[in-house]
C-alpha positions, 0 to 999 in steps of 0.5 A: 468520486467512487474508487475503481481501478482506473482511479487508483492507477491514475491518481497513484493511490498505491504509492500514496498509500504506502508512503502514508500520504493518503487522507484517512478517508482515502486510505479507508476507501482503498482498503475497502476496495482491496477487500472487495477486489483482492486480485488488485493487491497482486495486480498492482504489485503491493506484496513486492513493494512491501517486501522491498521496503522491508529489505531496505529497512533490514539493510539499514539495520532497522528492525521491522515494525512488529519486532521489539526494539 
């Protein structure tokens, strides 16, 4: 089934993507769809969710993944 907005919302694709619970093909399809429909990124609140996750890591004293340990 092709990925579209309805499919993404109905199947909680954003949540599963962030949690790393999408199979490789599903993650690739979601990334492709977001590349073709960049408005979806803001619409589904992806930037806010990522920032919230980073704040949680910081609160626990865990360095962001891109910083050296």
